[in-house]
Structures are given as structure tokens and as C-alpha cells.
C-alpha positions in Angstrom: 3.3 -39.6 1.7 0.1 -37.6 1.1 0.5 -33.9 0.4 -1.5 -30.8 1.5 -0.9 -27.5 -0.3 -1.8 -24.9 2.4 -2.3 -21.2 1.9 -2.5 -18.5 4.6 -4.4 -15.4 3.7 -4.9 -12.3 5.8 -5.3 -8.5 5.8 -2.0 -6.7 6.4 -0.8 -6.9 10.1 -3.2 -9.7 11.1 -0.2 -11.9 12.0 -0.1 -14.2 9.0 3.7 -14.4 8.7 4.0 -14.9 12.5 1.5 -17.8 12.3 3.6 -19.3 9.5 6.7 -19.0 11.7 4.8 -20.7 14.5 3.8 -23.7 12.3 7.4 -24.2 11.1 8.7 -24.0 14.7 6.1 -26.5 16.0 6.9 -28.9 13.1 10.7 -28.7 13.9 11.7 -26.9 10.7 13.3 -24.0 12.6 14.9 -23.8 16.0 13.6 -20.3 16.8 10.6 -18.3 15.6 11.6 -15.3 13.5 10.1 -11.9 14.2 8.5 -9.7 11.6 9.6 -6.5 13.2 13.2 -7.7 13.4 13.2 -9.0 9.8 14.2 -12.5 10.8 11.2 -14.5 9.4 11.8 -17.4 7.1 9.2 -16.8 4.4 9.7 -13.0 4.1 13.2 -13.5 2.7 13.4 -10.3 0.5 15.3 -7.5 2.1 12.4 -5.2 1.2 10.0 -7.6 3.0 12.1 -7.5 6.1 12.4 -3.8 6.0 8.7 -3.2 5.6 7.5 -6.1 7.8 5.1 -7.3 5.1 4.9 -10.1 2.6 5.4 -8.8 -1.0 5.9 -12.1 -2.9 4.5 -15.5 -2.3 6.9 -18.1 -0.9 6.9 -21.8 -0.4 8.2 -24.0 2.5 7.5 -27.6 3.4 7.1 -29.5 6.7 5.5 -32.6 8.0 2.6 -32.9 10.5 0.6 -36.0 11.5 2.4 -38.1 8.8 1.3 -35.6 6.1 3.6 -33.4 4.0 2.4 -29.8 4.1 3.6 -27.3 1.4 2.9 -23.9 3.1 2.5 -21.0 0.7 2.7 -17.6 2.3 1.0 -14.9 0.3 0.9 -11.0 0.2 -1.9 -9.4 2.2 -2.3 -6.1 0.3 -4.8 -5.4 -2.5 -1.9 -4.1 -4.8 -0.4 -7.6 -4.8 -3.6 -9.4 -5.6 -2.3 -11.0 -8.8 0.3 -12.9 -6.6 -2.5 -14.2 -4.4 -4.8 -15.2 -7.3 -2.1 -17.2 -9.1 -1.5 -19.1 -5.8 -5.2 -19.7 -4.9 -5.6 -22.2 -7.8 -3.0 -24.5 -6.5 -4.2 -24.7 -2.9 -6.0 -27.6 -1.2 -7.0 -25.7 2.0 -6.6 -22.1 3.4 -6.3 -20.5 6.7 -7.9 -17.1 6.8 -6.4 -15.1 9.6 -8.3 -12.3 11.3 -6.8 -10.1 14.0 -9.1 -10.3 17.0 -9.2 -6.6 17.8 -9.2 -5.1 14.3 -11.7 -7.8 13.1 -13.0 -8.3 9.6 -11.2 -5.8 7.3 -12.1 -5.0 3.6 -9.2 -7.2 2.4 -10.5 -10.1 4.5 -13.9 -9.8 2.8 -12.3 -9.7 -0.6 -10.3 -12.9 0.2 -13.3 -14.7 1.6 -15.4 -13.9 -1.5 -12.7 -15.4 -3.7 -12.3 -18.5 -1.5 -16.1 -19.0 -1.5 -16.2 -18.6 -5.3 -13.5 -21.2 -5.7 -15.0 -23.4 -3.0 -11.6 -23.8 -1.3 -11.9 -25.5 2.2 -11.2 -22.7 4.7 -10.4 -22.5 8.4 -10.9 -19.1 10.0 -8.2 -18.4 12.6 -8.7 -15.5 15.1 -5.2 -14.3 16.0 -4.1 -12.0 18.8 -6.8 -13.0 21.3 -4.6 -11.6 24.1 -4.9 -8.0 22.8 -6.5 -5.5 25.2 -10.0 -4.5 24.1 -10.9 -7.8 22.3 -14.6 -8.7 22.4 -14.8 -12.2 21.2 -18.7 -12.4 21.0 -18.9 -9.2 19.0 -16.2 -10.5 16.6 -18.1 -13.7 16.0 -21.3 -11.6 15.2 -19.2 -9.5 12.8 -17.9 -12.7 11.0 -21.4 -13.9 10.7 -22.7 -10.7 9.2 -19.7 -9.7 7.0 -18.4 -13.1 5.9 -20.8 -16.0 6.4 -23.2 -17.4 8.9 -22.0 -20.9 8.0 -19.4 -21.0 10.8 -18.8 -23.5 13.6 -16.7 -22.5 16.7 -14.4 -25.4 17.5 -12.8 -24.1 20.7 -13.7 -22.4 24.0 -11.6 -19.6 25.5 -10.9 -18.0 28.9 -9.0 -14.8 29.5 -9.6 -13.3 26.1 -8.2 -9.7 26.0 -5.7 -10.5 28.8 -2.1 -11.8 29.0 -3.1 -15.4 29.7 -5.5 -16.9 27.2 -6.6 -20.4 27.8 -7.8 -22.5 24.8 -9.9 -25.7 25.0 -10.6 -27.7 21.9 -14.2 -28.9 21.7 -14.4 -32.7 21.2 -16.6 -34.1 18.5 -18.7 -35.9 21.1 -19.6 -32.6 22.8 -23.4 -32.4 22.8 -23.6 -28.7 22.2 -21.1 -28.9 19.3 -23.1 -31.8 17.8 -26.3 -29.8 17.9 -24.7 -26.8 16.1 -23.3 -29.2 13.5 -26.7 -30.8 13.1 -28.2 -27.4 12.1 -25.6 -27.1 9.2 -26.3 -30.6 7.7 -29.4 -31.7 5.9 -28.1 -35.3 6.1 -27.8 -35.2 9.9 -31.0 -33.2 10.5 -33.0 -35.8 8.5 -31.7 -38.7 10.6 -32.3 -36.6 13.8 -35.9 -35.9 12.8 -36.5 -39.6 12.1 -35.1 -40.4 15.6 -32.2 -42.4 14.2 -29.1 -42.7 16.2 -26.1 -40.7 15.0 -22.6 -41.9 15.9 -19.7 -39.6 16.7 -18.0 -41.0 13.6 -20.9 -39.9 11.5 -20.7 -36.4 13.0 -17.0 -36.3 12.1 -17.5 -37.6 8.6 -20.2 -35.0 7.9 -18.1 -32.2 9.6 -15.2 -32.9 7.2 -17.5 -33.3 4.1 -19.1 -29.9 4.8 -15.8 -28.2 5.2 -14.3 -29.8 2.0 -17.3 -28.7 0.0 -17.1 -25.1 1.1 -20.4 -25.2 3.0 -19.0 -24.9 6.6 -16.1 -22.8 8.0 -14.6 -23.9 11.3 -13.4 -21.1 13.6 -10.3 -21.5 15.7 -8.1 -19.0 17.5 -4.9 -18.4 19.4 -1.9 -16.1 19.9 0.6 -16.9 17.2 3.3 -14.9 18.7 3.1 -17.1 21.9 2.6 -20.3 19.9 -0.9 -20.7 21.3 -3.5 -22.5 19.2 -1.1 -23.5 16.5 -0.9 -27.2 17.2 -4.7 -27.4 17.3 -4.9 -25.5 14.0 -2.5 -27.9 12.3 -4.3 -30.9 13.7 -7.6 -29.5 12.3 -6.0 -29.0 8.8 -4.6 -32.5 8.6 -7.9 -33.9 9.8 -9.8 -32.1 7.1 -7.5 -33.0 4.3 -6.3 -36.5 5.3 -7.1 -39.3 2.8 -7.8 -36.9 -0.1 -6.5 -38.9 -3.1 -5.5 -36.7 -6.0 -5.9 -37.8 -9.6 -3.0 -39.8 -11.0 -3.7 -40.2 -14.7 -2.5 -37.9 -17.5 0.0 -35.2 -16.6 -1.4 -31.8 -15.7 0.6 -29.2 -13.8 0.3 -25.4 -13.3 3.0 -22.7 -12.9 2.0 -20.3 -10.1 5.3 -18.5 -9.4 8.5 -17.5 -11.0 11.5 -15.8 -9.4 15.3 -15.5 -9.5 17.5 -16.8 -6.7 20.6 -15.0 -5.3 22.7 -16.7 -8.0 20.5 -15.3 -10.7 18.9 -18.7 -11.6 15.4 -18.6 -12.8 13.1 -20.7 -10.6 9.7 -21.9 -11.9 7.3 -23.1 -9.2 4.6 -25.5 -10.2 1.9 -27.7 -8.7 1.1 -31.2 -10.1 -2.6 -31.9 -10.3 -2.4 -35.3 -12.0 0.3 -37.6 -13.3 4.0 -37.1 -12.4 6.8 -34.8 -13.8 10.1 -36.6 -14.2 13.6 -35.5 -15.4 14.3 -36.2 -19.1 10.5 -36.3 -19.8 9.2 -34.6 -22.9 6.1 -32.6 -22.0 3.7 -30.3 -23.8 3.4 -26.8 -22.4 0.5 -24.5 -23.1 0.8 -20.7 -23.2 -0.7 -18.8 -26.1 0.1 -22.0 -28.1 1.3 -25.5 -27.4 5.0 -26.3 -27.5 7.1 -29.3 -26.5 9.7 -29.1 -23.7 12.3 -31.4 -22.2 12.4 -31.4 -18.4 16.1 -31.1 -17.7 16.1 -30.6 -13.9 13.7 -30.8 -10.9 13.6 -29.9 -7.2 11.0 -30.2 -4.5 10.5 -29.1 -0.9 11.2 -31.2 2.2 11.3 -30.1 5.8 12.3 -26.5 5.1 14.8 -27.3 2.4 14.8 -27.4 -1.4 16.2 -30.7 -2.6 17.1 -32.0 -6.1 14.7 -34.6 -7.4 14.2 -37.2 -10.2 10.4 -36.7 -10.1 7.6 -34.6 -8.6 4.5 -36.6 -7.8 0.9 -35.9 -8.1 -0.4 -33.3 -5.6 3.1 -32.0 -4.8 4.9 -28.7 -5.6 8.2 -28.6 -7.5 10.7 -26.3 -9.1 12.2 -26.3 -12.6 15.3 -24.2 -13.2 16.2 -21.9 -16.1 13.5 -22.8 -18.6 12.6 -19.8 -20.8 9.3 -21.3 -22.1 7.7 -21.4 -18.7 5.9 -18.4 -17.0 3.2 -17.8 -14.5 0.0 -19.3 -15.8 1.7 -21.9 -18.0 0.0 -25.3 -18.1 2.4 -28.3 -18.3 0.7 -31.3 -19.9 -3.1 -31.4 -20.3 -5.7 -29.0 -18.9 -6.9 -30.0 -15.5 -10.5 -28.8 -14.9 -9.5 -26.3 -12.2 -6.4 -25.0 -14.1 -8.4 -24.3 -17.3 -10.5 -21.8 -15.4 -7.6 -19.7 -14.1 -7.8 -16.1 -15.1 -5.6 -13.6 -13.3 -6.8 -10.1 -12.5 -5.5 -7.5 -15.0 -4.0 -4.1 -13.8 -6.3 -1.1 -14.3 -3.7 1.6 -13.9 -0.5 2.7 -15.6 2.2 5.3 -15.4 5.4 6.2 -17.2 8.8 5.4 -15.6 12.1 7.1 -16.3 15.7 6.8 -15.0 17.4 9.7 -13.5 20.3 9.0 -15.8 19.3 8.6 -19.5 22.2 6.2 -20.1 20.5 3.7 -17.8 17.3 3.4 -19.9 18.5 0.1 -21.5 19.3 -1.3 -18.0 15.8 -0.3 -16.8 14.2 -2.2 -19.7 16.3 -5.3 -18.8 15.3 -5.0 -15.2 11.6 -4.6 -16.1 11.8 -7.7 -18.3 13.2 -9.7 -15.4 10.3 -8.5 -13.1 7.8 -9.3 -15.9 9.1 -12.9 -16.0 8.4 -13.1 -12.2 5.0 -11.5 -12.6 3.4 -11.5 -16.1 0.8 -9.1 -14.9 3.5 -6.5 -14.5 3.3 -5.4 -18.2 5.4 -2.7 -19.7 5.8 -1.2 -23.2 7.6 1.5 -25.0 5.1 4.0 -26.4 5.2 4.2 -30.2 4.2 7.9 -30.0 6.2 9.4 -27.1 8.9 6.7 -26.6 8.0 6.7 -22.9 8.3 3.5 -20.9 4.8 2.7 -19.7 4.2 0.2 -16.8 0.9 -1.3 -15.8 0.1 -1.4 -12.0 -2.6 -2.3 -9.5 -2.0 0.7 -7.1 0.3 3.2 -5.5 1.8 0.8 -3.0 2.9 -1.6 -5.7 4.4 1.4 -7.6 6.3 2.4 -4.4 7.6 -1.2 -3.9 8.7 -1.6 -7.6 10.7 1.7 -7.2 12.5 0.3 -4.2 13.1 -3.1 -5.9 14.6 -1.3 -8.9 16.9 0.7 -6.6 18.0 -2.1 -4.2 18.1 -5.1 -6.6 19.2 -3.4 -9.9 20.9 -0.2 -8.7 18.5 2.0 -10.7 17.2 5.4 -9.5 13.9 6.0 -11.2 10.9 8.2 -11.0 7.2 7.6 -11.9 4.7 9.9 -13.5 1.1 10.1 -12.1 -1.0 6.9 -12.0 -3.8 7.0 -14.6 -6.6 4.7 -15.8 -6.0 2.2 -18.5 -8.7 2.8 -21.1 -9.8 0.3 -23.8 -11.3 0.7 -27.3 -14.3 -1.1 -28.7 -15.9 -0.9 -32.2 -19.6 0.2 -32.3 -20.5 -1.4 -35.7 -19.0 -3.5 -38.5 -16.0 -2.1 -40.4 -14.0 -3.1 -43.5 -10.6 -2.5 -45.0 -9.1 -3.7 -48.3 -5.5 -3.1 -49.3 -4.4 -5.0 -52.3 -1.0 -5.5 -54.0 -0.5 -2.6 -56.4 -2.8 -0.2 -54.5 -1.6 3.4 -54.3 0.6 3.9 -51.2 0.9 0.1 -50.6 4.7 -0.5 -50.6 4.4 -4.1 -49.6 4.3 -7.3 -51.6 1.1 -8.3 -49.8 -2.6 -7.6 -49.8 -5.3 -8.2 -47.2 -9.0 -7.7 -46.7 -10.4 -7.6 -43.1 -13.8 -7.3 -41.5 -14.2 -6.2 -37.8 -17.3 -6.7 -35.8 -18.2 -5.6 -32.2 -18.9 -8.4 -29.7 -20.8 -7.9 -26.4 -18.6 -6.5 -23.6 -16.9 -9.2 -21.8 -16.9 -11.6 -24.7 -13.2 -11.4 -25.5 -11.4 -11.8 -28.9 -12.6 -14.0 -31.8 -10.8 -14.7 -35.0 -12.1 -16.3 -38.2 -9.7 -17.1 -41.0 -11.2 -17.6 -44.5 -7.8 -17.7 -46.2 -6.6 -21.2 -46.5 -3.1 -22.4 -45.5 -2.9 -24.0 -48.9 -2.8 -20.5 -50.5 -1.1 -18.6 -47.7 1.4 -20.8 -45.9 1.9 -21.0 -42.1 4.9 -18.5 -41.8 2.8 -15.9 -43.6 -0.3 -16.7 -41.5 1.7 -16.4 -38.3 2.9 -13.0 -39.5 -0.7 -12.0 -40.0 -1.5 -13.0 -36.4 1.5 -10.9 -35.2 0.1 -7.9 -37.1 -3.4 -8.5 -35.6 -1.9 -8.6 -32.1 0.0 -5.3 -32.8 -3.1 -3.6 -34.1 -5.3 -4.7 -31.2 -2.7 -3.6 -28.7 -2.3 -0.1 -30.2 -5.9 0.5 -31.3 -6.7 3.7 -33.1 -6.0 6.0 -30.2 -3.3 4.1 -28.3 -5.6 1.8 -26.2 -6.1 -1.9 -26.4 -9.1 -3.0 -28.5 -11.3 -5.5 -26.7 -14.4 -7.6 -27.4 -14.0 -7.7 -31.1 -14.3 -10.3 -33.9 -11.8 -10.1 -36.8 -12.4 -12.0 -40.0 -9.5 -12.4 -42.5 -11.4 -12.4 -45.7 -8.9 -12.4 -48.5 -5.1 -12.1 -49.2 -2.7 -11.3 -52.0 0.6 -13.0 -52.1 3.6 -12.5 -54.3 5.3 -15.9 -54.4 8.6 -14.4 -55.7 9.1 -11.1 -53.8 6.7 -11.5 -50.8 8.0 -12.2 -47.3 6.2 -12.7 -43.9 7.5 -9.2 -42.9 5.3 -7.7 -45.6 2.2 -9.0 -43.9 3.5 -8.2 -40.4 3.8 -4.6 -41.4 0.7 -4.3 -43.6 -1.9 -5.9 -41.3 -1.7 -3.2 -38.5 -2.3 -0.5 -41.1 -5.3 -2.3 -42.6 -6.9 -3.2 -39.3 -6.5 0.3 -38.0 -8.5 1.5 -41.0 -11.1 -1.2 -40.5 -11.5 -0.1 -36.8 -11.8 3.5 -37.8 -14.5 2.5 -40.3 -16.3 0.6 -37.5 -16.3 3.8 -35.3 -14.5 3.4 -31.9 -15.9 4.1 -28.5 -13.6 4.5 -25.5 -14.2 2.3 -22.4 -13.3 3.1 -18.8 -12.9 0.7 -15.9 -15.8 0.4 -13.4 -15.6 -1.1 -9.9 -18.0 -3.0 -7.7 -18.1 -1.6 -4.2 -19.5 -2.4 -0.7 -19.2 0.6 1.6 -20.0 -0.2 5.3 -20.9 2.8 7.4 -22.0 3.4 11.0 -25.6 4.7 11.0 -24.4 8.1 12.4 -22.5 8.8 9.1 -25.0 7.2 6.7 -26.3 10.5 5.2 -22.9 12.2 4.7 -21.5 9.1 3.0 -24.6 8.7 0.8 -24.3 12.4 -0.2 -20.7 11.8 -1.1 -21.5 8.7 -3.3 -24.2 10.7 -5.1 -21.5 13.2 -6.2 -19.6 10.4 -8.0 -20.2 8.7 -11.3 -21.8 5.8 -9.5 -25.0 3.8 -8.8 -26.1 2.2 -5.6 -27.8 -1.0 -6.5 -28.6 -2.3 -3.0 -29.0 -1.0 0.6 -28.5 -3.3 3.6 -29.6 -1.8 6.9 -28.4 -3.1 10.3 -28.8 -1.9 13.8 -25.5 -0.1 13.9 -24.3 -0.2 10.3 -25.6 0.4 6.8 -24.0 -1.1 3.7 -24.2 0.6 0.3 -23.6 -1.9 -2.5 -23.1 -0.6 -6.1 -20.8 0.3 -8.9 -18.6 3.3 -9.7 -15.9 4.4 -12.1 -12.4 3.5 -11.0 -11.3 7.2 -11.2 -13.8 8.1 -8.4 -12.9 5.0 -6.3 -9.1 5.6 -6.3 -8.0 6.6 -2.8 -11.7 6.5 -1.7 -10.7 4.7 1.5 -8.8 7.9 2.6 -11.8 10.1 1.8 -14.1 7.7 3.6 -11.8 7.8 6.7 -12.0 11.6 6.8 -15.8 11.5 6.4 -16.4 8.9 9.2 -13.3 9.4 11.4 -12.0 6.1 10.4 -15.1 4.1 11.4 -16.2 3.0 7.9 -14.8 0.5 5.4 -14.9 0.0 1.6 -14.5 -3.2 -0.3 -14.0 -3.0 -4.1 -13.1 -5.1 -7.0 -13.2 -4.9 -10.8 -16.6 -5.0 -12.5 -16.0 -4.4 -16.2 -15.0 -1.8 -18.9 -18.0 0.4 -19.9 -18.4 3.2 -22.5 -17.3 6.7 -21.3 -19.9 8.8 -22.9 -23.1 7.1 -21.7 -25.1 8.1 -18.7 -25.0 6.1 -15.5 -28.7 5.3 -15.9 -28.2 3.9 -19.4 -25.1 1.9 -18.4 -26.7 0.3 -15.4 -29.8 -0.6 -17.5 -27.6 -2.3 -20.1 -24.9 -3.9 -17.9 -26.4 -5.0 -14.6 
């Protein structure tokens, strides 16, 4: 049976989880639809999700529709859980982007849509809650065209929008008006039309599906998920779009997109197979920082709402491996599929210290954080080498609040957080050197190293050149050198990670009698810190891209406010009722800006922001924008 991996994305409270429940109900997986407010939904299974009425972690459930297997992956809707969403996006075949009819396009909706467009994931826009009082369907379509894309095609007609009884009519493919609108979206069809060639309904259908699959057209549908209206039509559309898509079936390539622990404490690793087949007792290569070999000891897959043990997981499907320590989110199983090799998850830009109310529970806290890190590798934590504080990296205040509740409810820990602050980075300005040889004064180790560090353009990443042969310095010692380099880059000269740097290992001394890898592991961070100091370090701070949409009545007051920040507006977009300011600003000024904007505009404006890059702190905005456009 062919498989579709379906994602549902939406801003908080757009009705995403309710739509999921409706799909499961229509497919016969559940006898009764759960309710978000009552905490009875299938996909929001965490107690905290039920309590808050929001999705915090992605979840998977399977059902069949029109002779296709659909793995439905429910995802969080808040910006602070974006890493959960990003890891899932790369395993999806098609997405439903849910928009609440009255609230319309929200900042998070625009962020999701930009990511979907960038990845060219086929997307159906579903307008939910059409029965809500005050809904203006025509205005909403205009907003979708201006804020998301003009490449949309309405696939239904509605009566009674904004009232208790909404009637929905699917537009058939042979509808003349529908065909003319499709014609305008297709160069292929318009060419035939201009040449007075006859175009069959089948040709319209083929081109309709091709445009959607290629990310060039977005069908718009709607309904009332709570009343099961429009759901069958939506699922028919999804299966029509993705039917007969044959995945690759050659060499094995799979990607781990989620890790969690079930109620029995078993570690569950969720993966999607892009090509080949994963089978029990199979030896596979896994790729994290380096390649390793792993024996697949157990497998499970999803079928009609249940998790079932399996002997194999086929190409295109989603499966589970239990209790395998080597696997984490982002691990590639087998070879690099083209899509998988491009996956890069968003890094947190904020951090804070975390302490237990009872000092005796510090060890328990570290164990709990390690468990949460296995579930989400972007949830990084460390013990400060200078203050001994436990520092945790985060995306925002809501995530911090949620983690506090998880630590209390799941692990029985009462904790408190310090203030959220920016994560800064270090970057060398020029070349730097350091030579520490065996026998040098104050070198207590049976090892010697010579390093050169060089700055790379911002955004280039880390490069390493090793001029010391493995014939002279054997692999265990070379591995210890790499461990020391990682430590040095993580700690920097002032406690921040060093980025965009090239390190060249020029020479080494080695005592074949007394020397051990530990000597190099301890000496290398000292040597590299001196080389970085010689190179002169600049501190980098995070900058954000922003799009601020403001009603024209508040244009001047918001513009004045932006001018007070360390920011630069790079583009103005003027509409009849709204102005958009597009630009860049430091994260420090953009934190909680939505609240400030609501006060300035009485809740009528919106801000969309995402990470731009790390830039030097002590340069003027004008100089930075000239160098890093």
C-alpha cells in the first residue's frame, strides 16, 4: 500500500488538533472525537498538553483513506517549539496549513508558509471555523493573497459563512470558472489555450496536481472541524494530490525526526524511510558526527491508530526503533538522501541558569535534563566551568515555562530559572598562533602542539586542516586532539562558543613511552585558547529578520519605535490599509516586541521574525548592514 506522510501546521488555537481528531474519526480510527478543552484528544497525549490545550510535542498516528496509508504527524504551533516542527518538516510529503477564519493569517502562519515554500512541500490551505460570527470570507482570501501567496485556487463554494449552518460545495474539475482560474496558473495550459487546442478535463486534473506537487499552486479548502464539516473533502484532496507518487527504493536512507520515552520508560526513536527498507537483524550505518555501524534489533510501525511490531519498515513509511543509544534526532540511517543531507535545525538563541529548590536534587536534575536532551537535541545544557551553574539553551519564555512544568510533573523536581539572556558567540579577527612543546616551561604534559587559527566569513562554519600524519600521531591521540578542539571552541576565550573559524594542526610532539591521549585532550584547549587570544576575539550578538505589519493609522508611531532600536528597515511595503516594515534588528530589542507592538497599536499590528545571523557587537548598524546584507 502506498504511504503519505501528512503534516498539519497552524498558529495556536486555529483548530489543528481538532482537525486531526476529525480525520481519525472519519477514517474509523476512533469512535468519538476528542475535545481539546476537555483534554481527551488522541494526539495531545501528554498531561501537560491536555492541561494547556495545546500541542507541545510532535506525535504520529496512522489511518487509511482511499486505499492509501496516511501517517499523520501532529506538530506544535508555537514559535518556542519550532525545532520540533523543523525536524518533522523534512519527513513530510504534504502539509495542511490551517487558518482560523476569523483570526486570519497570523505571524506564525506566515513563518510556517515561508518554510513550506522554501522546502517546496505540497500544501493545502484549510480555512477552519467558517461558522464563527464575524467571518468575512472574501476579506480573508484577499489577506491570504497579500500575506502568503497569490498562487492560490479556491476549490469550494460556501453558503452561510459566519452562521451556524455552513454549506460546502466542492467545485468539480469540469467547472468552467475553475478551469479558467487554473488556466491562468499554468504556462502549459495557457499555451494550448492560446493556440486554440482543446484541453480535456483529464489534462486540467493532471496539471492541477503537478502544480501543487511542485509548490507552485496552493488549493484552498475550508470547513468546521469541530462539526466534521469539510474533512472528507480535504482528505479526498490530499489522496488525489499524492496518489501514485512512487518513492525511491534503492539504497537505504532513513532519517530520525523524533525521540521520546513511553510510559514504561522505553526510548522510542521515530524515523522515516526515504529509500530502501529497514529490517530486523540488519546491520546499518548511522551518521551523526561520524559514521558507526548498528544492528537493528527491533522495529514497529503505525497501522490504523495502533503501534504494531514489525519485521521491516518499507520505503516511504514511518517506523520506530526501541532503546538504541546511538540514535538521536537528526541521525541518518544508511546513506544520505538528497533531502535529508540539507536538514539543519534552528539553534536556540537564549539561555538561562536553572537550579533546584533542594541542592541535594542537583544530580536528579542533570539526569532529567539528559533525558529531555535525548528527546530534543536542541535543548542543550551544560555546567559552567566558572560558576558551576547549570545553563540551559532555550527558544523563548513559553518553552522555559513548559520545561519547568515537565520537570515538576514528570520528574518530581521543583526548579527555578534565572533571567533569559542572549547566547553570544566569539569570532577571531585575524590569524593567531600558539606553540607549546614538550619540555616548555609550565607544560606538565607529555605532549606538544602547534596550532594556527584563521577567521572565516560569518556563516561559513568550522574548518579543520590536519598536517600531522596518523603515521606519526596515531588515531587515539588524534581523536583526543579533536576532543580538545571541541572543548576549546565550546568555551572560547570569554565563555562563548567560537564560530566561523579554521583551525590548522601544524605540528605535534609525542612521548611514545609516557604520553597518553589524555595529555593531548588537556593540552589542546590551553593551546587553542592562547591562539585565539593571539587572533584577537570579537563578540557576536544574534540578529533577527522582521516583518512588522501595521495599520496605516499607527504607521508613524511604530516607525518611531523601530528607529529607537538597534535596527535597520530595508524595505517598505505600502497598502491601502496596511504598511509593512521589513528589516533586521538585534534579538535583544525584538524579545517581547509583540507585547510592545500590541500596546502601541491596540492589538491591531503583527510582527513576524526569524533568525538572520550573528554579527559583531561593536560595529554601527550602518556598517553592519553594508557588510552583511
